[in-house]
C-alpha positions, 0 to 999 in steps of 0.5 A: 500500500502506498503511504499517504502524503502525510508521511512524506510531509512528516519526513520533510518536516523532521529532517529539514534544517535551516541550512537546507533553506535557500536564501529566497525561501528565508527572505519570503518567510521573513516578509510573511512573518513581518506582514502578518505580525503587522496585521495582528497589531492592527487587528488587536482591537477589531470587533470580536477580539475582546469577546474571545479574550474575555471568555478565555480569561474567564476560563483561565489556565496555565500561563504559557504564552503572552498576548500581544498588546492586551497583556497577560498570559494564557495556555499556548493553544489559547494564545494562538487562538487570540493571535490568529483571530487578530491577524485575520480580523482586518482581512489584510493578511497574505494570500496564495493567489494561485490555485484555491485561495488561502491566507497561510501566514496567519495560523503559521505566525500565531502558532510560531509565537505561542510555541516559542513562548511556551518553550522559551529561547526559540531562536530566530533561525528555528522560527524561520525554519518552522514557519517556512515548512508551515507556509510550504505545506499549507500552500501545497495542500491548497494547490491540490484543491482544484474546485471551490467547495465553500471551505474557509481554507485559511482554517480548514487547510491552514491547520496542516501548515500550522501543525508542521510549525508546532511539530517542528518547534516541539521536536517531534519525530517522523512518527509523531509528526505523522500522527499530528497531521492525523489529529489535525485532520480530525479538527480541520474545519471552517466555512465561508458562509460567515463571509456571506453573512458578515459574521465574526466567525471568519476571524475566529476560524483562523485562530482555531487552525493555530490553536488546534494545530498546537493541540494536535502536536502536543497530543502526538508528542505524548503518544496520541494517535491520528488517522494515517490516510490523512490526504489520500485515504478512503475518507481522507481530506480530499475525498471527503472535503473536495470530492471530484475537485482535487489533484494530489500531484501538487502535494509532493511535487519538488518537495524539499526543492521548491518552497511554495511560500515564495508564491505568496502575495501581500495585500495592499488593501484590507479586503478580499483579494479578488477585489484588488485588481479593480481597486488598483484600477480605481486608485490609478483613476484617482490619480488620473482625474486629479480631484475633478468631479465624478459624474458617472462610473461603470465597472466592466467585469465577468458575469459572476462579479457583476451578479455578486457585487453589483446586482443584489445585496444593498450592503455591497454599496452601503456596508453596515459592518466591517466584514461586509465592507471587506467584500463590498466592491462598489463601496471600495471602488468609491473609496479609492476614487474619492480618497486615493486610499483604501486602508484601515481608516477607510473601511472603518469610515463606512458612513462617509456620505460622499463615498456612499453616494458614489457607491450607490451610483456605480454602474456595471456591465458584463464582459463575457471573457473577462478573467475572474478578478479583472476589471475595467473602470470607466469614469466620466468627469465634470469637464466632459472627459472620459477616463478608463483603466483596465487591470487584470492582475492585482499588485502584491503578488511575486510578479507585481510585488509591493516595495519595501517602503510600501510593506513598512508603511503597511506595518506602521498603518496597522500599528497605528490602528492597534487596540492601544497606542504604540510608540514609534520607538517600539514600532521601529524596534519590532521592524528591526527585529523582524527584518533581522529575525535570523539573528534573534536569540529568543523569538518571544521577544517579539510579543514582549515588545507589545505586552 
C-alpha cells in the first residue's frame, strides 16, 4: 500500500534544517512573518477580539504564552487562538493567489509565537525554519484543491501548515509528526458562509487552525494517535472535503526543492483579494482625474462579479459592518476614487456620505471573457472627459510585488490602528527585529515588545 502524503510531509518536516533553506525561501518567510505580525497589531482591537479574550480569561489556565498588546498570559493553544483571530480580523493578511485561495501566514505566525513562548529561547533561525515548512505545506495542500467547495481554507487547510510549525518547534519525530497531521485532520474545519453573512466567525476560524494545530502536536508528542490516510485515504481530506475537485500531484511535487511560500502575495488593501485588481484600477483613476468631479462610473467585469457585487445585496454599496465592507466592491471602488486610499481608516469610515453616494451610483456591465478578478473602470468627469483603466492582475503578488517602503508603511498603518497606542520607538524596534529575525536569540521577544 502506498503511504499517504502525510508521511512524506512528516519526513520533510523532521529532517529539514535551516541550512537546507535557500536564501529566497528565508527572505519570503521573513516578509510573511513581518506582514502578518503587522496585521495582528492592527487587528488587536477589531470587533470580536475582546469577546474571545474575555471568555478565555474567564476560563483561565496555565500561563504559557503572552498576548500581544492586551497583556497577560494564557495556555499556548489559547494564545494562538487570540493571535490568529487578530491577524485575520482586518482581512489584510497574505494570500496564495494561485490555485484555491488561502491566507497561510496567519495560523503559521500565531502558532510560531505561542510555541516559542511556551518553550522559551526559540531562536530566530528555528522560527524561520518552522514557519517556512508551515507556509510550504499549507500552500501545497491548497494547490491540490482544484474546485471551490465553500471551505474557509485559511482554517480548514491552514491547520496542516500550522501543525508542521508546532511539530517542528516541539521536536517531534517522523512518527509523531505523522500522527499530528492525523489529529489535525480530525479538527480541520471552517466555512465561508460567515463571509456571506458578515459574521465574526471568519476571524475566529483562523485562530482555531493555530490553536488546534498546537493541540494536535502536543497530543502526538505524548503518544496520541491520528488517522494515517490523512490526504489520500478512503475518507481522507480530499475525498471527503473536495470530492471530484482535487489533484494530489501538487502535494509532493519538488518537495524539499521548491518552497511554495515564495508564491505568496501581500495585500495592499484590507479586503478580499479578488477585489484588488479593480481597486488598483480605481486608485490609478484617482490619480488620473486629479480631484475633478465624478459624474458617472461603470465597472466592466465577468458575469459572476457583476451578479455578486453589483446586482443584489444593498450592503455591497452601503456596508453596515466591517466584514461586509471587506467584500463590498462598489463601496471600495468609491473609496479609492474619492480618497486615493483604501486602508484601515477607510473601511472603518463606512458612513462617509460622499463615498456612499458614489457607491450607490456605480454602474456595471458584463464582459463575457473577462478573467475572474479583472476589471475595467470607466469614469466620466465634470469637464466632459472620459477616463478608463483596465487591470487584470492585482499588485502584491511575486510578479507585481509591493516595495519595501510600501510593506513598512503597511506595518506602521496597522500599528497605528492597534487596540492601544504604540510608540514609534517600539514600532521601529519590532521592524528591526523582524527584518533581522535570523539573528534573534529568543523569538518571544517579539510579543514582549507589545505586552
